[in-house]
N, C-alpha and C positions, 0 to 999 in steps of 0.2 A: 893676224888673226882679227885684229881690230878693223883693218880695212875691208876684209870679208864679211864682217858683219855689217858694217855700214853699207856695203854695195849690197846686201841681201835685204836691209831695211828700206834702201833708196828704191829696189827692184819692187818691193812689195807696194811701195807707196804709187810708183809708176803703174801698177797693174790695177790697183784700186782707183786712180783716176782715169784710167783706160775703160775700166768697167762702169764706170759713172757716166762717162761720155759715150761709151756705147749704147747705155740704155737711152742717152738722147732727150730726156724728159725733164722739163722744168715745170714747177707748179707754182702757179701765180694768183693773185686775188687783187681785186677791187681795193683801194681805200677809202671808199664812199661808205658812210654812216646808214645810209639808206638804201642802198644797191650793193648786193653783193654777188659778185660773179667769181665763181672757181674756173681757171685755165689749166689745162693738162696740155703742154705745147711740146713739140720735137720740131725737128729739120724739116720736115714734110708737112704736118698741119697741126692743128690746135683743137682740142674740142673745150667748147665753152657750156657751163652750166650756171644757168641763171637762178639764183638760190633764194626762196622764201623762207617764212616760218610757220609754223604751226602754233598757237598757243590755246592752250585748254587746261580746264582744272587738274585734269591727269598728267599734266605734264607739258612740256615744251620740245620742239625740235625743229629740222629743217625739212623743206621739201624743195624737189626740183621742179621749178616751174617750167622752164624750156631748156632744150639741148641744141647747141648749133655746132656743126663741124667745118672749121674753116681751112682750107687748103692754102699754103704757102704759094706766094705769087713770085714772079721775078725779080720784083724790086725789095723783095724781102718782107712785104706785108703779108698778112693773111686775111683770107676774105670767105664767107658764107653766107648763109641765106639771107641773116637779118644783122649779122654782127662783122665787123673786120678789127683787126689790130694793126695799129701802124706805129712807127717810131719817129718821135719828136724830140729834137735836142737831148738824144741819148736816153730818151725815156719811152716806155711802151704805153700804148693807150689803148682803151678798148672802146669802139665807137659804134652807136647804134646806127645800121642805114635806113633811118626814117626821117619824117619832116624835121624833128626836132635834132636829130644827130648829137644825140648827148654824148660826150666823151668822158671815160672815166680812166685815171691812172690806173696801170696794173704794176704789182711788184712781186717779187718771189715771196712766196709765203714764209712765215718765220719757222714753221717747221712742218715737213711732208706729212708729221703724223696729224698735225690740225687738219690739213687738207683732206688726209685719208677719212678720218672720223668723220668728221661734219659730211662730206659726201655721202659716206657708208650711213649714215644715219638719215640723211634726207631720202635716199633710196629705199631703204628698208621700210621706213614709216609711209611714203608713198605705196609701196608694194602692198603693207599691211592692210592699210585703209581700203585700198583698191579690194582687195581679197574680202574684207569685211563688207564691203557694199555688194560685191558678187554674192556671197554667200545669203545676205538678207535677201536680196532678189530671188534667187533661186529657192530659198526656203522660207516662204512668208511667215510661217507660223514659229519660226525662229527667230530671234535678236542674237547677231555676235557684235558685241562692243569694240568698236575701233580703239577705244582706249586702251585695251590689252596690248595695244602696239607699243606704247610708251614704256609697260611694264615689261614686256619681253626684250625690248630692245636694251634695258638694265642689265639683263640676264646673259645676253649673248658674249661670247667669248671672241677675241680676235676683232676687236672694233677697229683697230688700227691698222687692218691688213690691208695692203695694197687695193683700191676700191674696185679694180677691174677684177681681180679675183674675189673680192669680197660680194662682187654683185652675184656672181655664180653660187657661193655659198648661200647668199640671201634668198636667192629663186628656188635653190632645193630646198632651203628650209621651211619657207612659206610654204611651198606647194605640199611638203608633208603635213603641214598643219590643214591646209584647205582638204587634203584629200580624207585626212582624220574626221574631220569635222563634217565633211560631206557623207561620209559612210555612214555616220550616226545619225545625220538627218534623214537620210533616204529613208533608213529602216524606221524612225518615228514617224516620218511622212505616212508611209505606207501601212504602218499598225493603226495609226489615227484616222487615215479614212476607211481602213476596212471597219473598225469599230462604228464610226458614224454611218457609213453605209446600211451596216446590218442590225443598228441597235433596236430595231425595233421586233427582232427576233432571236436576239441573243439572249441566251441565259444568264441570270443574274451572276453567277460565279465565274463565267465565262468574261463578262464583262468586267467584272471586279479584278482578275487576274490579269487581264488586258491592261487595266488602267494601271495598274501598278509598276507596269513595265516604262511608264511615260515619267516624265520628270515633274513632281509637282511644283511649277514654278509660275510667277505672275507672268504678265503681259512684257514685262521689260525685259525678260529671260527667253521666255517661250509660250505659245499658247497651244500647244499640243493637249496638256491635261484640262485647260478650260474650254477646249472647245468641244472635248467628249463630256464633260459635264454639263455643259448647256443644251448638247443633244439630249443629254440624257433627262434633262428637267422638260425639255420641249416634248420629246417621245415617251418617255417611260419616267415619269414624274415618281412613281412608287420607288424605282430603283435610285433616284437622285437623293431621297431621303435615307435610303438604307446605306448609300455611299456615304453619306455624311456621317451615320453612325459608325460605320465601319473604319473610316479615316478620321479618327478625331484630331489629329494632329495637322491636318490638311482643311479642317473644317472651314475657317475663315476663306480660304481660296476657293473652295467650292461653293461657299455661298456667294463669293464676289463673281464668280464664274457665270451666273445666270442672267442674260440680258433682262433689262427692264421692260417687259412684255406684260400687259395688263391680262392678256388672254391665256398666257402661259401660268401667271402666278394664278389666276382664275381655276385653272385645272388643277394646279398644286394644292390648292385648298381643299379640293373635293377627295385628295387621296385619305383613305380610310388609316388610321393607327400612326405611328410616329409621332404621337401628340408631342411630348417634348422637343424633339429635334425641329416639327414642323412650326412651334412656338420660338424656339431661338432663332432659326432662319427669317421668318418674318418680323420679329423684334429687331434683328439685325438691318434689315433690308430697310424697313423705316427710319431708323437711325441714318443710316448712310442716305437716305433720299432727303433728309432735314439737314443734315450736315451743311451745305451750301449756304441754307437760310441761317444757321447758327453761326456761320463763319461772317455772313454778312451784317448781321446782327451785333456781333462783337465788335467788328470794325466801326460800325456806326455809333456804338456806345462809347468807344474809345474817341472818335472824332468829336462827339459830343461833350466829353469829360475834357479834349484837350481845349476846344472852343470855351468852355466855362473857365478854364483856368487863365486863358489868354484875357478873357472879358474882366475878369476880378482883379488884375495885376493894375 
């Protein structure tokens, strides 16, 4: 019985080894402190990822700067468009095929988990940041923050998944995010364009109800709301003051949405009634206009004080 158990264990070990060899993949990385390359190599080809880093106040992560696929040559080396892998003195080296011909030693990664997690992180952040740029280009009144990529990466499951499987998962995940955001922005863009185009003839209640469907956000997030408010100030200044009265929670945003235009301000001053809200609006805009001078004055005073302190010592 003891020999049977031993034979079974030996068979299982052999099967495990065969499965690992059958996969035929070896994961390597450079040992350079300044140049990080990850290599997925098998008996016929090697895929090399030139990896950089993102550094931001919201977080840090990896980026795939370039990818090169290297084919195995008759002499056992691997060659691609810009890179090759050679063996010297029983060690593997990654060589750049450029004028400098820099050579980096590559070794088996300490853990395949590290390899997959870092490549996954790079692929996800690159894809997320690209999605963010595409959304902002497609919807200029909307601003999608790329920094959400750092946060959403932390929330993802299966970060250690084989990177080839993870890429498919990440592609679908980010596509779903893009589609959801795009659908909302298409609706908001259409509503904003409709209001601005027809604001000269819209009834006040229609304008008010339509505005309530737009997010009351500052320019750092979106400009749908402020674009409508500014259009009201230009075309229907009496509506502007009514909106400021009816949306007290958004009053500061409403006031700041009006562009600095003397002609517009002149028409707004002629609007009859709404005395209190008019007084509040012009007082706030006057303060905003003087703010840069107050800041400059404060810095000048501080500089003078510092100079005085230095001289007196």
